[in-house]
mmCIF file of the N, C-alpha and C atoms, coordinates in Angstrom:
data_MODEL
# 
_entry.id   MODEL 
# 
loop_
_atom_site.group_PDB 
_atom_site.id 
_atom_site.type_symbol 
_atom_site.label_atom_id 
_atom_site.label_alt_id 
_atom_site.label_comp_id 
_atom_site.label_asym_id 
_atom_site.label_entity_id 
_atom_site.label_seq_id 
_atom_site.pdbx_PDB_ins_code 
_atom_site.Cartn_x 
_atom_site.Cartn_y 
_atom_site.Cartn_z 
_atom_site.occupancy 
_atom_site.B_iso_or_equiv 
_atom_site.pdbx_formal_charge 
_atom_site.auth_seq_id 
_atom_site.auth_comp_id 
_atom_site.auth_asym_id 
_atom_site.auth_atom_id 
_atom_site.pdbx_PDB_model_num 
ATOM 1   N N  . MET A 1 1  ? 0.672  -1.340 -0.275  1.00 0.00 ? 1  MET A N  1 
ATOM 2   C CA . MET A 1 1  ? -0.194 -0.020 -0.079  1.00 0.00 ? 1  MET A CA 1 
ATOM 3   C C  . MET A 1 1  ? 0.735  1.020  0.077   1.00 0.00 ? 1  MET A C  1 
ATOM 4   N N  . VAL A 1 2  ? 0.770  2.261  -0.934  1.00 0.00 ? 2  VAL A N  1 
ATOM 5   C CA . VAL A 1 2  ? 1.530  3.224  -0.741  1.00 0.00 ? 2  VAL A CA 1 
ATOM 6   C C  . VAL A 1 2  ? 0.710  4.658  -0.241  1.00 0.00 ? 2  VAL A C  1 
ATOM 7   N N  . GLN A 1 3  ? 1.324  5.622  0.441   1.00 0.00 ? 3  GLN A N  1 
ATOM 8   C CA . GLN A 1 3  ? 0.584  6.873  1.127   1.00 0.00 ? 3  GLN A CA 1 
ATOM 9   C C  . GLN A 1 3  ? 1.991  8.124  0.096   1.00 0.00 ? 3  GLN A C  1 
ATOM 10  N N  . VAL A 1 4  ? 1.204  8.941  -0.020  1.00 0.00 ? 4  VAL A N  1 
ATOM 11  C CA . VAL A 1 4  ? 2.162  9.599  -1.105  1.00 0.00 ? 4  VAL A CA 1 
ATOM 12  C C  . VAL A 1 4  ? 1.956  11.542 -0.103  1.00 0.00 ? 4  VAL A C  1 
ATOM 13  N N  . ALA A 1 5  ? 2.477  12.170 0.302   1.00 0.00 ? 5  ALA A N  1 
ATOM 14  C CA . ALA A 1 5  ? 3.034  13.772 0.655   1.00 0.00 ? 5  ALA A CA 1 
ATOM 15  C C  . ALA A 1 5  ? 3.067  14.542 -0.649  1.00 0.00 ? 5  ALA A C  1 
ATOM 16  N N  . ARG A 1 6  ? 2.507  14.798 -1.454  1.00 0.00 ? 6  ARG A N  1 
ATOM 17  C CA . ARG A 1 6  ? 2.357  15.856 -2.378  1.00 0.00 ? 6  ARG A CA 1 
ATOM 18  C C  . ARG A 1 6  ? 3.140  17.055 -2.071  1.00 0.00 ? 6  ARG A C  1 
ATOM 19  N N  . GLY A 1 7  ? 4.028  17.215 -2.870  1.00 0.00 ? 7  GLY A N  1 
ATOM 20  C CA . GLY A 1 7  ? 4.561  18.940 -2.752  1.00 0.00 ? 7  GLY A CA 1 
ATOM 21  C C  . GLY A 1 7  ? 4.990  19.466 -3.849  1.00 0.00 ? 7  GLY A C  1 
ATOM 22  N N  . ASP A 1 8  ? 4.978  20.401 -4.411  1.00 0.00 ? 8  ASP A N  1 
ATOM 23  C CA . ASP A 1 8  ? 4.836  21.223 -5.594  1.00 0.00 ? 8  ASP A CA 1 
ATOM 24  C C  . ASP A 1 8  ? 6.331  20.669 -6.684  1.00 0.00 ? 8  ASP A C  1 
ATOM 25  N N  . VAL A 1 9  ? 7.092  20.154 -6.061  1.00 0.00 ? 9  VAL A N  1 
ATOM 26  C CA . VAL A 1 9  ? 8.321  20.033 -6.893  1.00 0.00 ? 9  VAL A CA 1 
ATOM 27  C C  . VAL A 1 9  ? 8.707  18.445 -6.233  1.00 0.00 ? 9  VAL A C  1 
ATOM 28  N N  . MET A 1 10 ? 8.543  18.405 -5.166  1.00 0.00 ? 10 MET A N  1 
ATOM 29  C CA . MET A 1 10 ? 9.132  16.982 -4.591  1.00 0.00 ? 10 MET A CA 1 
ATOM 30  C C  . MET A 1 10 ? 7.817  16.494 -3.619  1.00 0.00 ? 10 MET A C  1 
ATOM 31  N N  . SER A 1 11 ? 8.237  14.743 -3.857  1.00 0.00 ? 11 SER A N  1 
ATOM 32  C CA . SER A 1 11 ? 7.054  14.531 -3.120  1.00 0.00 ? 11 SER A CA 1 
ATOM 33  C C  . SER A 1 11 ? 7.586  13.323 -1.928  1.00 0.00 ? 11 SER A C  1 
ATOM 34  N N  . LYS A 1 12 ? 6.851  12.959 -1.230  1.00 0.00 ? 12 LYS A N  1 
ATOM 35  C CA . LYS A 1 12 ? 7.301  11.748 -0.044  1.00 0.00 ? 12 LYS A CA 1 
ATOM 36  C C  . LYS A 1 12 ? 6.387  10.917 -0.412  1.00 0.00 ? 12 LYS A C  1 
ATOM 37  N N  . VAL A 1 13 ? 7.118  9.449  -0.433  1.00 0.00 ? 13 VAL A N  1 
ATOM 38  C CA . VAL A 1 13 ? 6.282  8.197  -1.270  1.00 0.00 ? 13 VAL A CA 1 
ATOM 39  C C  . VAL A 1 13 ? 6.663  7.031  0.015   1.00 0.00 ? 13 VAL A C  1 
ATOM 40  N N  . VAL A 1 14 ? 5.528  6.930  0.710   1.00 0.00 ? 14 VAL A N  1 
ATOM 41  C CA . VAL A 1 14 ? 5.525  5.380  1.920   1.00 0.00 ? 14 VAL A CA 1 
ATOM 42  C C  . VAL A 1 14 ? 5.286  3.904  1.178   1.00 0.00 ? 14 VAL A C  1 
ATOM 43  N N  . ILE A 1 15 ? 6.085  3.447  0.600   1.00 0.00 ? 15 ILE A N  1 
ATOM 44  C CA . ILE A 1 15 ? 5.184  2.159  0.484   1.00 0.00 ? 15 ILE A CA 1 
ATOM 45  C C  . ILE A 1 15 ? 5.066  0.509  1.691   1.00 0.00 ? 15 ILE A C  1 
ATOM 46  N N  . GLU A 1 16 ? 4.506  1.047  1.973   1.00 0.00 ? 16 GLU A N  1 
ATOM 47  C CA . GLU A 1 16 ? 4.562  -0.869 3.359   1.00 0.00 ? 16 GLU A CA 1 
ATOM 48  C C  . GLU A 1 16 ? 4.226  -1.654 2.566   1.00 0.00 ? 16 GLU A C  1 
ATOM 49  N N  . VAL A 1 17 ? 5.875  -2.681 3.239   1.00 0.00 ? 17 VAL A N  1 
ATOM 50  C CA . VAL A 1 17 ? 5.849  -3.734 2.489   1.00 0.00 ? 17 VAL A CA 1 
ATOM 51  C C  . VAL A 1 17 ? 5.583  -5.020 3.706   1.00 0.00 ? 17 VAL A C  1 
ATOM 52  N N  . SER A 1 18 ? 5.157  -4.542 4.509   1.00 0.00 ? 18 SER A N  1 
ATOM 53  C CA . SER A 1 18 ? 4.429  -5.556 5.660   1.00 0.00 ? 18 SER A CA 1 
ATOM 54  C C  . SER A 1 18 ? 3.851  -4.606 6.765   1.00 0.00 ? 18 SER A C  1 
ATOM 55  N N  . PRO A 1 19 ? 2.931  -5.209 7.557   1.00 0.00 ? 19 PRO A N  1 
ATOM 56  C CA . PRO A 1 19 ? 2.173  -4.467 8.983   1.00 0.00 ? 19 PRO A CA 1 
ATOM 57  C C  . PRO A 1 19 ? 3.478  -3.825 9.717   1.00 0.00 ? 19 PRO A C  1 
ATOM 58  N N  . GLU A 1 20 ? 4.736  -3.940 9.575   1.00 0.00 ? 20 GLU A N  1 
ATOM 59  C CA . GLU A 1 20 ? 5.790  -3.579 10.325  1.00 0.00 ? 20 GLU A CA 1 
ATOM 60  C C  . GLU A 1 20 ? 6.932  -2.666 9.678   1.00 0.00 ? 20 GLU A C  1 
ATOM 61  N N  . VAL A 1 21 ? 6.742  -2.945 8.452   1.00 0.00 ? 21 VAL A N  1 
ATOM 62  C CA . VAL A 1 21 ? 7.814  -2.242 7.156   1.00 0.00 ? 21 VAL A CA 1 
ATOM 63  C C  . VAL A 1 21 ? 7.425  -1.615 6.626   1.00 0.00 ? 21 VAL A C  1 
ATOM 64  N N  . ARG A 1 22 ? 7.875  -0.460 6.941   1.00 0.00 ? 22 ARG A N  1 
ATOM 65  C CA . ARG A 1 22 ? 7.396  0.336  5.387   1.00 0.00 ? 22 ARG A CA 1 
ATOM 66  C C  . ARG A 1 22 ? 9.048  1.269  4.611   1.00 0.00 ? 22 ARG A C  1 
ATOM 67  N N  . ILE A 1 23 ? 8.879  1.096  3.435   1.00 0.00 ? 23 ILE A N  1 
ATOM 68  C CA . ILE A 1 23 ? 9.988  2.205  3.083   1.00 0.00 ? 23 ILE A CA 1 
ATOM 69  C C  . ILE A 1 23 ? 9.683  3.526  2.271   1.00 0.00 ? 23 ILE A C  1 
ATOM 70  N N  . GLY A 1 24 ? 10.507 4.396  2.545   1.00 0.00 ? 24 GLY A N  1 
ATOM 71  C CA . GLY A 1 24 ? 10.042 5.989  1.967   1.00 0.00 ? 24 GLY A CA 1 
ATOM 72  C C  . GLY A 1 24 ? 11.438 6.294  1.442   1.00 0.00 ? 24 GLY A C  1 
ATOM 73  N N  . ALA A 1 25 ? 10.972 7.000  -0.037  1.00 0.00 ? 25 ALA A N  1 
ATOM 74  C CA . ALA A 1 25 ? 11.731 8.183  -0.524  1.00 0.00 ? 25 ALA A CA 1 
ATOM 75  C C  . ALA A 1 25 ? 10.841 9.480  -0.959  1.00 0.00 ? 25 ALA A C  1 
ATOM 76  N N  . VAL A 1 26 ? 11.915 10.362 -1.062  1.00 0.00 ? 26 VAL A N  1 
ATOM 77  C CA . VAL A 1 26 ? 11.594 11.383 -1.465  1.00 0.00 ? 26 VAL A CA 1 
ATOM 78  C C  . VAL A 1 26 ? 11.832 11.733 -3.136  1.00 0.00 ? 26 VAL A C  1 
ATOM 79  N N  . ILE A 1 27 ? 10.846 11.820 -4.052  1.00 0.00 ? 27 ILE A N  1 
ATOM 80  C CA . ILE A 1 27 ? 11.153 11.617 -5.916  1.00 0.00 ? 27 ILE A CA 1 
ATOM 81  C C  . ILE A 1 27 ? 10.379 12.974 -6.032  1.00 0.00 ? 27 ILE A C  1 
ATOM 82  N N  . THR A 1 28 ? 10.478 13.188 -7.099  1.00 0.00 ? 28 THR A N  1 
ATOM 83  C CA . THR A 1 28 ? 9.799  13.965 -8.113  1.00 0.00 ? 28 THR A CA 1 
ATOM 84  C C  . THR A 1 28 ? 8.214  14.320 -7.986  1.00 0.00 ? 28 THR A C  1 
ATOM 85  N N  . THR A 1 29 ? 7.879  15.056 -8.182  1.00 0.00 ? 29 THR A N  1 
ATOM 86  C CA . THR A 1 29 ? 6.130  14.999 -8.167  1.00 0.00 ? 29 THR A CA 1 
ATOM 87  C C  . THR A 1 29 ? 5.998  15.016 -9.527  1.00 0.00 ? 29 THR A C  1 
ATOM 88  N N  . ASP A 1 30 ? 6.383  14.899 -10.287 1.00 0.00 ? 30 ASP A N  1 
ATOM 89  C CA . ASP A 1 30 ? 6.008  14.378 -11.582 1.00 0.00 ? 30 ASP A CA 1 
ATOM 90  C C  . ASP A 1 30 ? 6.653  13.304 -11.916 1.00 0.00 ? 30 ASP A C  1 
ATOM 91  N N  . SER A 1 31 ? 7.215  12.854 -11.258 1.00 0.00 ? 31 SER A N  1 
ATOM 92  C CA . SER A 1 31 ? 7.452  10.650 -11.029 1.00 0.00 ? 31 SER A CA 1 
ATOM 93  C C  . SER A 1 31 ? 5.784  10.309 -10.329 1.00 0.00 ? 31 SER A C  1 
ATOM 94  N N  . VAL A 1 32 ? 5.765  10.821 -9.303  1.00 0.00 ? 32 VAL A N  1 
ATOM 95  C CA . VAL A 1 32 ? 4.241  10.629 -8.898  1.00 0.00 ? 32 VAL A CA 1 
ATOM 96  C C  . VAL A 1 32 ? 3.251  10.750 -9.618  1.00 0.00 ? 32 VAL A C  1 
ATOM 97  N N  . ASP A 1 33 ? 3.223  11.286 -10.456 1.00 0.00 ? 33 ASP A N  1 
ATOM 98  C CA . ASP A 1 33 ? 2.090  11.455 -11.591 1.00 0.00 ? 33 ASP A CA 1 
ATOM 99  C C  . ASP A 1 33 ? 1.978  10.597 -12.877 1.00 0.00 ? 33 ASP A C  1 
ATOM 100 N N  . ARG A 1 34 ? 4.035  10.115 -13.157 1.00 0.00 ? 34 ARG A N  1 
ATOM 101 C CA . ARG A 1 34 ? 4.303  9.535  -14.451 1.00 0.00 ? 34 ARG A CA 1 
ATOM 102 C C  . ARG A 1 34 ? 3.963  8.261  -13.805 1.00 0.00 ? 34 ARG A C  1 
ATOM 103 N N  . LEU A 1 35 ? 3.797  7.346  -12.880 1.00 0.00 ? 35 LEU A N  1 
ATOM 104 C CA . LEU A 1 35 ? 3.852  6.645  -12.126 1.00 0.00 ? 35 LEU A CA 1 
ATOM 105 C C  . LEU A 1 35 ? 2.331  6.131  -11.593 1.00 0.00 ? 35 LEU A C  1 
ATOM 106 N N  . HIS A 1 36 ? 1.725  7.422  -11.842 1.00 0.00 ? 36 HIS A N  1 
ATOM 107 C CA . HIS A 1 36 ? 0.087  6.752  -10.795 1.00 0.00 ? 36 HIS A CA 1 
ATOM 108 C C  . HIS A 1 36 ? 0.280  6.737  -9.962  1.00 0.00 ? 36 HIS A C  1 
ATOM 109 N N  . LEU A 1 37 ? 0.816  6.966  -9.176  1.00 0.00 ? 37 LEU A N  1 
ATOM 110 C CA . LEU A 1 37 ? 1.674  6.935  -7.762  1.00 0.00 ? 37 LEU A CA 1 
ATOM 111 C C  . LEU A 1 37 ? -0.193 7.588  -7.266  1.00 0.00 ? 37 LEU A C  1 
ATOM 112 N N  . GLU A 1 38 ? -0.809 7.160  -6.114  1.00 0.00 ? 38 GLU A N  1 
ATOM 113 C CA . GLU A 1 38 ? -1.599 7.462  -4.817  1.00 0.00 ? 38 GLU A CA 1 
ATOM 114 C C  . GLU A 1 38 ? -2.167 6.807  -3.575  1.00 0.00 ? 38 GLU A C  1 
ATOM 115 N N  . VAL A 1 39 ? -2.695 7.787  -2.698  1.00 0.00 ? 39 VAL A N  1 
ATOM 116 C CA . VAL A 1 39 ? -2.898 6.481  -1.455  1.00 0.00 ? 39 VAL A CA 1 
ATOM 117 C C  . VAL A 1 39 ? -3.762 5.687  -1.437  1.00 0.00 ? 39 VAL A C  1 
ATOM 118 N N  . GLY A 1 40 ? -3.438 4.411  -1.451  1.00 0.00 ? 40 GLY A N  1 
ATOM 119 C CA . GLY A 1 40 ? -3.915 3.023  -1.165  1.00 0.00 ? 40 GLY A CA 1 
ATOM 120 C C  . GLY A 1 40 ? -3.260 1.673  -2.878  1.00 0.00 ? 40 GLY A C  1 
ATOM 121 N N  . ALA A 1 41 ? -2.483 2.650  -3.504  1.00 0.00 ? 41 ALA A N  1 
ATOM 122 C CA . ALA A 1 41 ? -2.149 1.859  -4.680  1.00 0.00 ? 41 ALA A CA 1 
ATOM 123 C C  . ALA A 1 41 ? -0.728 0.716  -4.527  1.00 0.00 ? 41 ALA A C  1 
ATOM 124 N N  . GLN A 1 42 ? -0.724 -0.261 -5.260  1.00 0.00 ? 42 GLN A N  1 
ATOM 125 C CA . GLN A 1 42 ? 0.335  -0.730 -5.163  1.00 0.00 ? 42 GLN A CA 1 
ATOM 126 C C  . GLN A 1 42 ? 1.458  -0.581 -6.102  1.00 0.00 ? 42 GLN A C  1 
ATOM 127 N N  . ALA A 1 43 ? 2.470  -0.636 -4.498  1.00 0.00 ? 43 ALA A N  1 
ATOM 128 C CA . ALA A 1 43 ? 4.177  -0.653 -5.995  1.00 0.00 ? 43 ALA A CA 1 
ATOM 129 C C  . ALA A 1 43 ? 5.038  -1.116 -5.650  1.00 0.00 ? 43 ALA A C  1 
ATOM 130 N N  . VAL A 1 44 ? 5.852  -1.405 -6.397  1.00 0.00 ? 44 VAL A N  1 
ATOM 131 C CA . VAL A 1 44 ? 7.705  -2.095 -6.214  1.00 0.00 ? 44 VAL A CA 1 
ATOM 132 C C  . VAL A 1 44 ? 8.446  -1.241 -6.084  1.00 0.00 ? 44 VAL A C  1 
ATOM 133 N N  . ALA A 1 45 ? 9.278  -0.979 -4.946  1.00 0.00 ? 45 ALA A N  1 
ATOM 134 C CA . ALA A 1 45 ? 10.309 -0.767 -3.996  1.00 0.00 ? 45 ALA A CA 1 
ATOM 135 C C  . ALA A 1 45 ? 11.455 -1.152 -5.145  1.00 0.00 ? 45 ALA A C  1 
ATOM 136 N N  . ILE A 1 46 ? 12.816 -0.361 -5.946  1.00 0.00 ? 46 ILE A N  1 
ATOM 137 C CA . ILE A 1 46 ? 13.983 -1.100 -6.109  1.00 0.00 ? 46 ILE A CA 1 
ATOM 138 C C  . ILE A 1 46 ? 14.746 -0.693 -5.580  1.00 0.00 ? 46 ILE A C  1 
ATOM 139 N N  . ILE A 1 47 ? 15.593 -0.809 -4.860  1.00 0.00 ? 47 ILE A N  1 
ATOM 140 C CA . ILE A 1 47 ? 16.550 -0.388 -3.638  1.00 0.00 ? 47 ILE A CA 1 
ATOM 141 C C  . ILE A 1 47 ? 17.972 -0.454 -4.331  1.00 0.00 ? 47 ILE A C  1 
ATOM 142 N N  . LYS A 1 48 ? 18.831 0.255  -4.581  1.00 0.00 ? 48 LYS A N  1 
ATOM 143 C CA . LYS A 1 48 ? 20.204 0.334  -4.851  1.00 0.00 ? 48 LYS A CA 1 
ATOM 144 C C  . LYS A 1 48 ? 21.313 0.400  -3.971  1.00 0.00 ? 48 LYS A C  1 
ATOM 145 N N  . ALA A 1 49 ? 22.007 -0.395 -3.715  1.00 0.00 ? 49 ALA A N  1 
ATOM 146 C CA . ALA A 1 49 ? 22.727 -0.524 -2.433  1.00 0.00 ? 49 ALA A CA 1 
ATOM 147 C C  . ALA A 1 49 ? 23.560 0.707  -2.272  1.00 0.00 ? 49 ALA A C  1 
ATOM 148 N N  . THR A 1 50 ? 23.969 1.380  -3.149  1.00 0.00 ? 50 THR A N  1 
ATOM 149 C CA . THR A 1 50 ? 24.534 3.065  -2.774  1.00 0.00 ? 50 THR A CA 1 
ATOM 150 C C  . THR A 1 50 ? 24.081 4.197  -2.614  1.00 0.00 ? 50 THR A C  1 
ATOM 151 N N  . GLU A 1 51 ? 22.379 3.718  -3.036  1.00 0.00 ? 51 GLU A N  1 
ATOM 152 C CA . GLU A 1 51 ? 21.389 4.741  -2.573  1.00 0.00 ? 51 GLU A CA 1 
ATOM 153 C C  . GLU A 1 51 ? 20.455 4.630  -0.987  1.00 0.00 ? 51 GLU A C  1 
ATOM 154 N N  . VAL A 1 52 ? 21.212 3.713  -0.378  1.00 0.00 ? 52 VAL A N  1 
ATOM 155 C CA . VAL A 1 52 ? 20.158 3.504  0.962   1.00 0.00 ? 52 VAL A CA 1 
ATOM 156 C C  . VAL A 1 52 ? 20.540 4.422  2.386   1.00 0.00 ? 52 VAL A C  1 
ATOM 157 N N  . ILE A 1 53 ? 19.695 4.759  2.640   1.00 0.00 ? 53 ILE A N  1 
ATOM 158 C CA . ILE A 1 53 ? 20.103 5.339  4.233   1.00 0.00 ? 53 ILE A CA 1 
ATOM 159 C C  . ILE A 1 53 ? 19.345 5.053  5.146   1.00 0.00 ? 53 ILE A C  1 
ATOM 160 N N  . VAL A 1 54 ? 20.074 4.173  6.126   1.00 0.00 ? 54 VAL A N  1 
ATOM 161 C CA . VAL A 1 54 ? 19.478 3.710  7.028   1.00 0.00 ? 54 VAL A CA 1 
ATOM 162 C C  . VAL A 1 54 ? 19.601 4.146  8.551   1.00 0.00 ? 54 VAL A C  1 
ATOM 163 N N  . GLY A 1 55 ? 19.140 4.279  9.437   1.00 0.00 ? 55 GLY A N  1 
ATOM 164 C CA . GLY A 1 55 ? 18.714 4.686  10.587  1.00 0.00 ? 55 GLY A CA 1 
ATOM 165 C C  . GLY A 1 55 ? 17.375 4.097  11.768  1.00 0.00 ? 55 GLY A C  1 
ATOM 166 N N  . ARG A 1 56 ? 18.036 4.520  12.521  1.00 0.00 ? 56 ARG A N  1 
ATOM 167 C CA . ARG A 1 56 ? 16.874 4.295  13.445  1.00 0.00 ? 56 ARG A CA 1 
ATOM 168 C C  . ARG A 1 56 ? 15.721 4.544  14.132  1.00 0.00 ? 56 ARG A C  1 
ATOM 169 N N  . GLY A 1 57 ? 14.573 4.001  13.638  1.00 0.00 ? 57 GLY A N  1 
ATOM 170 C CA . GLY A 1 57 ? 13.304 4.445  14.076  1.00 0.00 ? 57 GLY A CA 1 
ATOM 171 C C  . GLY A 1 57 ? 12.640 4.400  15.519  1.00 0.00 ? 57 GLY A C  1 
# 
């Protein structure tokens, strides 16, 4: 399931992988529109190891 917080230029997208695991990214709002991402949609996250930021929640 997808959550989207739209901005004028950049938007935050959160994909719920499981009830306890979420992956978030900031992408351009144009990309959100091009991918037709909206709240409740299904999406796939592709992770490139050199682009991952890990933190404690």
